[in-house]
C-alpha positions in Angstrom: 0.1 -0.2 0.0 1.1 3.6 -0.7 0.4 6.2 1.5 -2.2 8.9 -0.4 -0.5 11.9 -2.1 -1.1 15.7 -0.9 -4.2 16.9 -2.8 -3.5 18.2 -6.3 -6.2 20.2 -9.0 -7.7 17.6 -11.3 -10.4 18.2 -13.3 -11.1 21.7 -10.8 -11.3 19.0 -7.9 -8.9 18.7 -5.3 -7.9 15.1 -5.4 -5.8 12.7 -3.7 -4.5 9.0 -5.3 -3.0 5.8 -3.9 -2.9 2.0 -4.2 -4.3 -0.4 -1.6 -2.5 -3.8 -0.7 -3.8 -5.3 -3.8 -2.5 -2.4 -5.8 -5.3 -1.1 -7.0 -5.3 2.9 -7.8 -7.7 4.8 -5.5 -8.6 8.3 -5.2 -10.4 10.6 -3.1 -12.0 14.4 -3.7 -11.8 17.4 -0.8 -13.9 19.7 -2.7 -13.7 22.1 -5.7 -11.5 24.3 -6.3 -13.4 27.0 -6.7 -14.8 26.8 -3.5 -11.7 25.4 -1.2 -8.1 27.1 -1.2 -5.3 25.2 -1.3 -4.5 25.5 2.6 -8.1 24.4 3.2 -7.7 21.6 1.0 -4.4 20.1 2.6 -5.9 20.7 5.9 -8.9 18.3 5.0 -6.5 16.1 3.5 -4.0 15.7 6.9 -7.6 15.2 9.1 -8.6 12.4 6.8 -5.4 10.8 7.1 -5.1 11.3 10.9 -8.9 10.0 11.3 -10.0 8.0 8.7 -7.0 6.5 6.4 -4.7 5.5 9.2 -7.2 5.1 11.8 -7.5 1.3 11.4 -4.1 0.3 10.0 -1.4 -0.7 11.8 2.1 -2.5 11.5 0.6 -5.8 11.1 0.2 -4.7 7.9 3.6 -5.3 6.1 2.7 -3.1 2.9 1.4 0.2 5.1 4.5 2.6 5.7 3.2 5.6 7.4 5.4 9.0 6.6 6.4 11.6 8.8 3.7 14.0 7.7 0.8 11.4 8.5 2.6 10.4 12.0 2.7 14.1 12.6 -1.1 14.7 11.8 -2.1 11.4 13.7 -0.4 12.4 16.8 -2.1 16.0 16.9 -5.5 14.6 15.8 -4.4 12.6 19.5 -3.3 15.8 21.2 -6.2 17.8 20.2 -8.5 15.0 21.7 -6.4 14.0 24.7 -5.5 17.1 26.3 -8.7 19.0 27.2 -9.5 21.4 29.8 -12.6 21.5 31.8 -14.4 23.0 28.8 -13.5 20.4 26.3 -11.1 22.6 24.4 -7.6 21.5 23.6 -5.1 22.8 26.1 -1.8 24.7 25.7 0.1 21.5 25.7 -1.9 20.3 22.3 -0.6 23.8 20.9 2.7 22.7 22.4 2.8 19.6 20.3 1.9 21.7 17.0 4.6 23.7 17.5 7.4 20.8 18.2 6.4 18.4 15.8 6.0 21.3 12.9 9.9 21.4 12.5 10.4 17.6 11.7 7.5 17.6 9.5 8.8 20.7 7.6 12.1 18.8 7.0 11.1 15.0 6.5 7.5 15.3 5.2 7.7 12.2 2.8 10.5 10.1 4.9 9.2 6.9 6.4 8.4 7.5 10.3 10.5 4.5 11.5 13.6 5.8 9.5 14.0 8.8 11.4 17.0 8.6 13.3 20.0 10.5 15.3 21.3 12.1 12.4 17.4 13.4 11.1 16.8 14.8 14.6 20.1 16.4 15.2 19.4 18.2 11.5 16.3 19.3 12.9 17.7 20.7 15.9 20.5 22.5 13.8 17.2 24.1 12.1 15.4 25.0 15.3 18.9 26.8 16.5 19.0 28.6 13.1 15.4 29.9 13.8 16.6 31.8 16.6 15.0 29.5 19.3 16.2 29.4 22.8 18.2 26.2 24.5 15.3 25.6 27.0 12.5 25.5 24.0 14.8 23.5 21.7 15.1 21.2 24.2 11.4 21.1 25.2 10.2 20.8 21.6 13.2 17.7 20.8 11.4 15.9 23.7 8.0 16.3 22.5 8.7 14.8 19.3 10.7 12.0 20.7 7.3 11.6 22.6 5.5 10.9 19.5 7.7 8.1 18.2 7.1 6.3 21.6 3.5 6.8 21.4 3.0 5.6 17.8 5.1 2.7 18.7 2.5 1.8 21.5 -0.1 2.5 19.1 1.1 -0.4 16.5 1.6 2.6 14.1 5.3 2.1 13.1 7.8 -0.7 13.4 11.0 -0.8 15.4 14.0 1.6 13.3 16.2 3.9 13.9 13.5 6.3 15.9 14.7 4.1 18.8 17.9 5.6 18.6 16.4 9.0 19.8 16.4 8.0 23.5 20.5 8.2 23.2 19.9 12.0 22.2 21.3 14.2 24.6 20.0 17.9 25.4 21.7 21.0 24.2 23.7 21.6 27.8 24.0 25.4 29.1 26.5 27.8 27.3 27.6 24.6 25.2 25.7 24.9 22.2 24.9 27.3 19.2 21.5 28.0 20.6 21.0 30.7 22.8 20.1 31.2 26.3 16.8 32.2 27.6 16.5 35.5 29.3 15.7 35.0 33.0 12.1 36.2 34.0 13.0 39.3 36.5 10.0 40.8 38.9 8.6 44.0 37.4 9.6 47.5 38.7 6.8 48.2 41.2 6.8 51.9 39.7 5.8 49.9 36.2 3.5 48.2 37.7 1.5 51.2 39.0 1.4 53.1 35.9 -0.1 50.0 34.1 -2.5 49.8 37.1 -3.6 53.5 36.1 -4.1 52.4 32.3 -6.1 49.2 32.9 -9.8 48.9 33.1 -11.4 47.9 36.5 -11.3 44.2 35.7 -8.2 43.8 34.3 -6.6 45.9 37.2 -8.2 43.6 39.6 -6.9 40.8 38.6 -3.1 42.2 38.5 -3.6 43.5 42.3 -5.1 39.7 43.1 -2.2 37.9 41.4 0.2 40.0 43.3 -1.2 39.5 46.5 -1.8 35.5 45.5 1.1 34.4 43.4 -1.2 32.7 41.3 -0.3 31.4 37.7 -2.2 33.5 34.9 -4.3 30.4 34.1 -5.1 29.7 37.6 -6.5 33.5 38.0 -8.2 33.6 34.8 -10.1 30.5 35.4 -11.4 31.5 39.0 -15.5 30.6 39.7 -16.6 31.1 42.9 -17.8 27.6 43.1 -14.4 26.8 43.8 -13.7 29.0 46.6 -14.0 28.0 50.3 -15.2 31.1 51.6 -15.2 30.6 55.2 -12.7 31.6 57.9 -10.0 34.2 57.8 -8.6 33.0 55.1 -10.1 31.7 51.7 -9.2 28.8 50.0 -9.3 28.6 46.2 -9.0 25.2 44.6 -8.5 25.5 40.5 -10.3 22.7 38.9 -7.3 22.9 36.1 -3.9 23.8 37.1 -0.3 22.7 35.8 0.2 19.4 38.0 -3.4 18.4 37.8 -2.4 15.4 35.7 0.1 14.5 38.1 -2.9 14.0 40.6 -1.6 16.7 42.5 -4.1 19.0 44.4 -3.6 22.9 44.1 -5.1 24.9 47.3 -4.9 28.8 46.8 -4.6 30.9 49.9 -6.5 34.0 49.8 -5.9 36.6 52.1 -7.8 39.7 53.9 -6.4 42.0 51.3 -7.3 39.7 47.9 -10.5 38.9 49.5 -11.3 42.7 49.5 -10.6 43.1 46.1 -12.7 40.1 45.2 -15.6 41.1 47.1 -17.0 43.4 43.7 -16.4 40.2 41.5 -17.7 37.3 43.6 -20.4 35.2 41.4 -21.0 31.4 41.5 -19.4 31.2 37.9 -16.6 32.8 36.6 -15.6 35.7 38.0 -13.6 37.3 35.4 -15.8 38.1 32.2 -14.7 39.7 28.9 -15.5 43.1 28.6 -17.0 42.7 25.1 -20.4 41.7 24.6 -19.8 39.5 21.6 -16.8 38.0 23.3 -17.2 34.0 22.8 -15.3 32.8 25.9 -16.5 32.3 28.9 -13.8 34.1 31.1 -11.0 36.4 30.4 -8.2 34.0 28.8 -4.6 34.0 29.8 -3.6 35.3 26.3 -6.4 38.1 26.3 -5.0 38.9 30.1 -1.7 38.8 28.7 -2.1 41.5 25.7 -4.4 43.6 28.1 -1.4 44.2 30.0 1.0 44.8 26.9 -1.6 47.4 25.4 -1.6 49.3 29.3 2.3 49.1 29.0 2.5 50.9 25.7 -0.2 53.4 27.2 1.9 54.1 30.1 5.0 54.2 27.9 6.8 51.2 30.0 8.6 48.2 29.0 6.0 45.6 28.4 6.1 42.8 30.9 4.0 39.8 31.4 1.6 38.1 34.2 4.1 35.3 34.6 6.3 38.1 35.9 3.8 39.2 38.7 4.2 35.9 40.1 7.7 36.2 40.3 7.0 39.7 42.0 4.9 37.5 44.7 7.3 34.8 45.1 10.3 37.1 45.6 8.4 39.1 48.1 7.1 36.3 50.2 10.9 34.6 50.1 12.1 38.1 51.4 9.5 38.4 54.1 9.4 34.1 55.3 11.9 32.5 53.3 12.3 30.1 50.4 10.0 27.4 52.0 7.2 29.5 52.6 7.7 30.8 48.7 7.5 27.2 47.9 4.5 26.6 50.1 2.3 29.3 48.5 3.5 28.8 44.9 2.9 25.1 44.6 6.5 24.3 43.8 7.1 21.4 46.4 8.7 18.4 44.8 6.5 15.2 44.6 8.5 13.2 47.0 8.0 15.9 50.0 4.3 17.2 49.0 3.1 14.1 50.9 5.1 14.6 53.7 4.6 18.3 54.1 1.2 19.1 53.0 -0.6 20.3 56.0 2.6 21.9 57.3 2.9 23.7 53.7 -0.8 24.6 53.8 -0.4 25.9 57.0 2.5 28.0 56.6 0.5 29.2 53.2 -2.1 30.4 55.7 0.2 32.4 57.8 1.9 33.9 54.7 -1.8 35.1 53.3 -2.5 36.8 56.7 0.4 38.8 56.5 1.2 39.4 53.0 -2.2 39.0 51.2 
């Protein structure tokens, strides 16, 4: 069996051809050239490859050889269906996988997937370096690409081959490669925060203040719901349904102190607290990206260097560490290692509550 070719204009229709196991010529149409652009036809082709053509094929059929292009499409379909938030939408991880695997698909689209080895992956990595990606991002994308091959083998989509050697590809070490180093994430000068707060609308200004007082991650902040906040006692506890380590089965409890509670009082409701200001907005709550761009625009209006919500978390944790030490910052920020989380869970919760009383 051969793999269907990319769609081409044939008699006014986007069509693909392939030969089945009996060497019989087959074809499929994706629509009229007048109604579909080349890009839309190609997108439909890649979805069809992933969701239908390869859906029932495995390496048990020796006549089947999956190309890199098809493997990437099949893995992306898996990622879009697997990495979902509580609203049923693909998470940032699904997008990250798309960014990571596109390099390999661009460099070796028609190569048999199981023949991709160390030589090819090093060439892909060199392309990433030439594209001016930083070392950490390159290492992360290579790891996600290797994970794609392991997943494919587990699904019986590719046979043993050169891809198995990818486990021996060492990550780029700091300071010993041509890849640039990422800039450190630094706290924002308080004077810049004050200027930007004056330029932000009420909802976004409140979000900035709450984040500074609680050290939440931007995603945790944006997804706040009243139903997820335990509003009893002098310290409230916010338990995000989705958070960075939820997939590991780890709970995340965020202490909300008196100052943060006073700000939240104007926004409390059972549902999402931070609703989009535009009436035509599709999202149920302000997204991390919308929050980021609101701050960027306010920075431009305030004529200060742009800073991100992630830096506010550094501001908060830096202040907490200065006030109460490293362990306190780890407790509030949810940074405890997996092997010590179970031992110190209650201790960290009480420590976070104490810091919230004093700082938040």
